[in-house]
matplotlib code that plots the C-alpha trace (Angstrom):
import matplotlib.pyplot as plt

x = [-40.1, -39.2, -35.8, -33.1, -30.0, -27.9, -29.7, -30.3, -26.2, -25.7, -27.7, -26.0, -22.4, -23.9, -24.3, -21.1, -19.5, -21.3, -20.9, -17.4, -17.1, -18.9, -16.1, -13.4, -14.8, -15.2, -10.9, -11.5, -13.3, -10.6, -9.8, -8.3, -12.2, -11.4, -7.9, -9.7, -12.6, -9.6, -8.0, -11.3, -12.6, -8.4, -8.4, -11.8, -12.2, -16.2, -17.9, -18.6, -22.2, -23.2, -26.8, -28.9, -32.1, -34.3, -30.9, -28.3, -29.4, -28.6, -25.0, -24.5, -25.0, -22.3, -19.8, -20.5, -19.5, -16.6, -15.2, -15.8, -13.9, -11.1, -10.8, -12.9, -16.1, -18.8, -22.9, -25.2, -28.8, -31.2, -32.3, -36.2, -36.0, -33.3, -35.9, -38.4, -36.3, -33.2, -31.1, -29.9, -27.8, -25.3, -22.8, -20.8, -17.5, -19.0, -18.5, -21.6, -21.9, -25.2, -24.9, -28.1, -27.8, -30.1, -29.0, -32.9, -35.2, -37.5, -35.7, -32.4, -33.2, -35.5, -32.3, -29.0, -30.3, -30.3, -27.0, -25.7, -27.5, -25.7, -22.1, -21.1, -19.0, -21.2, -19.5, -22.0, -20.9, -23.8, -24.2, -25.2, -23.3, -25.3, -27.8, -29.0, -26.7, -23.7, -24.1, -24.7, -22.0, -18.6, -17.0, -18.3, -17.8, -18.5, -20.3, -21.7, -22.6, -23.5, -26.2, -27.8, -26.7, -31.1, -32.1, -35.0, -32.4, -34.4, -33.3, -29.9, -27.7, -24.7, -25.2, -25.0, -22.4, -19.9, -21.2, -20.1, -17.0, -16.7, -17.1, -14.6, -11.8, -12.3, -12.2, -8.8, -7.4, -8.2, -6.9, -4.0, -3.5, -4.1, -1.1, -3.7, -2.3, -3.8, -3.5, -5.5, -8.4, -8.1, -9.8, -12.6, -13.4, -12.6, -15.6, -15.6, -13.0, -11.6, -11.1, -9.2, -6.7, -5.6, -5.4, -6.5, -3.3, -1.8, -1.6, -5.3, -5.6, -3.7, -4.8, -8.0, -6.7, -5.3, -1.3, -0.2, 3.3, 5.2, 8.9, 12.5, 12.6, 8.7, 7.3, 5.7, 2.4, 3.1, 2.5, 0.2, -2.0, -1.5, -2.0, -5.2, -6.8, -5.8, -6.8, -4.8, -3.0, 0.3, 2.2, 5.4, 8.5, 9.9, 12.9, 12.9, 10.2, 12.3, 10.8, 13.0, 10.9, 6.9, 5.6, 2.6, 0.3, 2.1, 5.4, 3.8, 2.9, 6.3, 7.5, 4.7, 6.0, 9.9, 9.6, 7.0, 9.9, 8.7, 8.6, 11.9, 11.5, 11.2, 9.7, 13.1, 14.0, 10.6, 10.7, 10.9, 14.1, 13.2, 9.7, 7.7, 6.5, 5.6, 5.8, 2.0, 2.4, 2.3, -1.3, -2.9, -3.7, 0.5, 0.2, -2.4, 0.6, 3.6, 0.5, 0.3, 3.3, 4.7, 1.5, 1.1, -1.8, -0.6, 2.0, 3.9, 3.2, 6.0, 5.9, 9.3, 11.0, 9.2, 6.3, 2.7, 0.6, -0.3, -2.9, -4.3, -5.3, -9.3, -8.8, -8.0, -10.8, -13.0, -12.1, -12.5, -8.9, -8.6]
y = [7.5, 6.8, 8.6, 5.7, 5.6, 6.7, 9.8, 10.6, 9.9, 12.3, 14.7, 14.3, 14.9, 18.2, 19.4, 19.1, 20.5, 23.2, 24.2, 23.2, 25.6, 28.6, 27.8, 28.4, 31.3, 33.0, 33.4, 36.4, 38.0, 38.4, 41.9, 45.0, 44.6, 41.6, 42.2, 45.5, 43.2, 41.0, 43.6, 45.8, 42.5, 42.0, 44.7, 45.8, 45.4, 44.3, 41.4, 40.4, 40.3, 38.5, 38.9, 37.6, 36.1, 32.6, 30.0, 33.3, 33.2, 29.2, 30.6, 33.1, 30.5, 29.1, 31.1, 32.7, 29.0, 29.1, 32.5, 31.9, 28.7, 30.1, 33.0, 35.6, 36.8, 36.3, 36.8, 35.6, 37.5, 37.6, 39.8, 39.5, 40.2, 42.7, 45.0, 43.7, 44.4, 42.7, 45.5, 46.0, 42.8, 45.3, 46.9, 50.3, 48.8, 45.5, 44.7, 43.6, 41.6, 41.1, 38.2, 38.1, 36.6, 39.4, 42.2, 43.7, 42.3, 44.2, 43.3, 44.0, 47.2, 48.0, 46.6, 48.9, 52.1, 51.0, 49.7, 53.3, 55.2, 53.3, 54.1, 50.7, 48.9, 47.4, 44.3, 42.7, 39.1, 39.7, 37.6, 41.1, 44.1, 46.4, 46.0, 48.0, 46.2, 46.6, 49.9, 50.8, 48.8, 49.6, 47.0, 44.4, 40.4, 39.6, 36.1, 35.9, 32.8, 31.9, 30.0, 27.9, 24.6, 24.0, 22.5, 25.6, 27.7, 28.4, 26.7, 28.2, 26.1, 27.5, 31.1, 29.3, 27.4, 30.4, 32.2, 29.9, 29.6, 32.9, 32.8, 30.0, 32.0, 34.9, 33.2, 30.7, 34.5, 36.1, 33.0, 33.2, 36.7, 35.9, 33.2, 30.6, 27.2, 23.9, 24.9, 27.7, 25.8, 23.1, 26.0, 25.7, 22.5, 20.6, 18.2, 15.5, 13.4, 16.8, 18.4, 15.0, 14.7, 18.6, 18.1, 15.0, 13.2, 10.1, 10.9, 11.8, 8.2, 6.1, 7.7, 6.1, 2.8, 0.4, 0.6, -3.3, -3.4, -6.8, -6.4, -8.3, -10.9, -11.6, -15.1, -16.0, -17.0, -13.4, -12.0, -14.0, -13.2, -9.6, -9.5, -11.1, -8.8, -5.7, -6.6, -4.7, -7.6, -6.9, -5.6, -3.6, -4.3, -1.7, -1.9, 0.9, 2.9, 2.5, 0.9, -1.8, -3.7, -5.3, -8.6, -8.9, -12.1, -12.3, -13.3, -15.6, -17.7, -17.5, -19.1, -22.0, -22.6, -22.8, -24.5, -26.5, -26.1, -22.3, -23.2, -21.5, -18.3, -15.1, -12.1, -10.4, -13.3, -13.2, -9.6, -7.3, -5.1, -2.4, -1.6, 0.8, 4.0, 7.3, 10.5, 11.1, 14.4, 13.7, 13.8, 10.9, 11.0, 10.4, 7.6, 6.4, 6.6, 5.0, 1.6, 1.4, 2.3, -0.8, -2.4, -3.5, -2.7, -0.7, 1.5, 2.0, 5.2, 7.5, 10.3, 11.8, 8.4, 7.1, 4.5, 6.3, 3.7, 2.1, 3.3, 0.5, 0.6, 0.3, 3.3, 5.3, 3.8, 4.6, 8.3, 8.3, 8.8, 7.2]
z = [-26.5, -30.4, -30.8, -31.5, -29.3, -31.8, -31.9, -28.2, -28.6, -31.1, -29.4, -26.3, -28.1, -30.1, -26.5, -25.1, -28.4, -28.4, -24.3, -25.2, -28.2, -26.2, -23.3, -25.2, -26.3, -23.4, -23.5, -26.9, -23.5, -20.8, -21.6, -19.3, -17.3, -16.5, -14.6, -13.6, -12.2, -10.1, -9.1, -7.2, -5.2, -4.4, -2.8, -1.5, 2.1, 1.4, 0.3, -3.3, -3.4, -6.7, -8.1, -10.5, -11.7, -12.7, -13.8, -13.9, -9.5, -9.6, -11.3, -8.8, -5.5, -7.2, -8.1, -4.5, -3.3, -4.7, -4.3, 0.1, -0.4, -1.8, 0.6, -1.3, 1.2, -0.9, -0.4, -2.7, -3.0, -5.3, -7.7, -7.0, -3.5, -3.6, -4.6, -2.2, 0.8, 0.4, -0.6, 3.1, 2.6, 0.6, 2.1, 1.7, 0.8, -1.0, -4.8, -6.6, -9.2, -11.3, -13.9, -16.2, -20.4, -21.9, -19.0, -19.9, -17.3, -15.5, -12.1, -13.2, -14.8, -11.4, -9.5, -11.2, -10.1, -6.9, -6.5, -8.0, -5.6, -3.1, -4.7, -4.6, -7.7, -10.1, -12.2, -14.9, -16.0, -19.0, -22.6, -24.3, -24.3, -25.7, -22.5, -20.1, -17.3, -19.9, -20.7, -16.5, -15.2, -14.0, -15.6, -17.6, -17.7, -20.7, -21.3, -24.7, -27.0, -30.0, -29.5, -26.9, -27.0, -26.5, -30.2, -29.8, -28.8, -25.6, -22.4, -20.1, -21.3, -22.7, -21.4, -17.6, -18.5, -20.1, -17.3, -14.4, -16.3, -16.3, -12.8, -11.9, -13.7, -11.3, -8.4, -9.6, -10.2, -6.8, -5.3, -7.0, -6.0, -2.1, -2.6, -1.5, -0.5, 0.5, 3.8, 3.8, 1.5, 4.5, 6.7, 4.7, 4.1, 7.6, 6.9, 4.5, 2.5, 0.8, 4.1, 6.0, 3.0, 4.0, 7.6, 9.4, 10.5, 11.2, 15.0, 15.5, 13.6, 15.8, 18.9, 18.2, 17.7, 20.5, 20.5, 21.1, 22.5, 23.6, 24.9, 22.8, 25.0, 25.5, 24.0, 21.3, 23.6, 24.7, 20.9, 19.6, 22.6, 22.2, 19.1, 19.1, 21.8, 20.4, 17.0, 14.6, 12.9, 14.4, 17.5, 18.1, 19.9, 22.6, 24.6, 26.9, 25.5, 21.8, 18.8, 18.0, 15.5, 14.8, 14.8, 12.2, 11.9, 8.6, 10.5, 12.7, 10.1, 8.0, 11.8, 11.7, 8.1, 9.1, 13.0, 15.1, 18.4, 19.2, 23.2, 23.1, 20.7, 21.7, 20.1, 19.2, 17.4, 14.5, 14.9, 11.5, 12.9, 9.4, 9.6, 7.8, 9.8, 9.7, 11.8, 13.8, 12.7, 8.6, 7.3, 6.7, 2.7, 3.1, 4.7, 2.2, -0.5, 1.9, 2.1, -1.2, -2.4, -0.6, -0.9, 2.5, 5.4, 7.7, 9.2, 12.6, 14.3, 15.9, 17.4, 17.4, 17.3, 20.0, 19.1, 19.3, 17.8, 14.6, 11.2, 9.5, 6.0, 7.0, 8.8, 6.3, 4.6, 6.8, 6.5, 3.2, 2.1, -0.8]

ax = plt.figure().add_subplot(projection="3d")
ax.plot(x, y, z, "-o")
ax.set_aspect("equal")
plt.show()
C-alpha cells in the first residue's frame, strides 16, 4: 500500500461528506407520496413486505427489522426468491415495498407484474424516477442520489445509505402515528442492555441478593457479622418490620476512628437514619442514576415502605445498566 496517511483520511472524509449530502438532499423528496405511504401502511390490516435484490435486499432486511421493533409488522422477501416460489409469502392485505436503485433490474421487471396481479399496493423506494419500477408503482419514495461515494461511482454507497435513511424516516413516522412509547419498545426488546433499561425493575435485582438485616438494639459484633456474612457491604436496620436505618462498611470504619469502646454500642448508635432508598417497582436504570447522583455504591430497596433488600452498583453493571 503506497497511499499516504493524509490521502486515506481525505478519502474517508470525502466519503462521509458525499453520503451526508445524499441523505440531506432527500428532504426535497418528502412529498405527498411519502405521506400517502405512511397512511396506507398505518391503516393496513396486513403486514409490510419489503423486497429487493443485491445490496438493496440487505437494506430491505434492516428496514424490516426497524419496523418490527417499532410496532409495524413486517417481513423480508428476496426479489429473486419471490419469482421462484416465495410469492406465497404475500397475503391479500399486505403492502409491498420494493427497493431498487435503478428500478430496471431483470428480477424487478419480472416481479412487479406478479405483485400487481395479486392486487397488493406497491410502493417503490427507488433512485430512478423514470424506471420501470417507479412507473408501475402506486406510490414512489424517491431516493435519488447525485453520485456514489465510491471513487469509480460504481459500488452502492450513497444510494444504499439514502435507501436506509428513507426507510428510517418511514418507520419513525409510523412509530409516531401509533403513539409508540418506551414501554411498547421494551416489549419488542426484552433482551440485552437496551431492553433491560426499559423493563428491568429494581426489585427483580434485589430479590436475587441476600437481605442483610439487624435490629436497632443489636450489638456491633452482630452488625459486623451480618455485613460480613451477606457480603453486600451494608445491612439494613429494621424495627418491627419498619426500616429505621442502614449501616455500611464506611460507618464501621468511622466508628472505629472515633472510639475504641465499641462493646457498649448498638446498631442504633452508628446507623444512618436517612439512607438513600428506592422502591422495588422503579426501573433499574433509575437506581443507576441515583447512585451516580449521590456518588454511592448501593441503595436500600423498599416495597411500599417495607424493607425489600439491596441493589448494588455491581448488580447494575452486571446487568448492563450503564
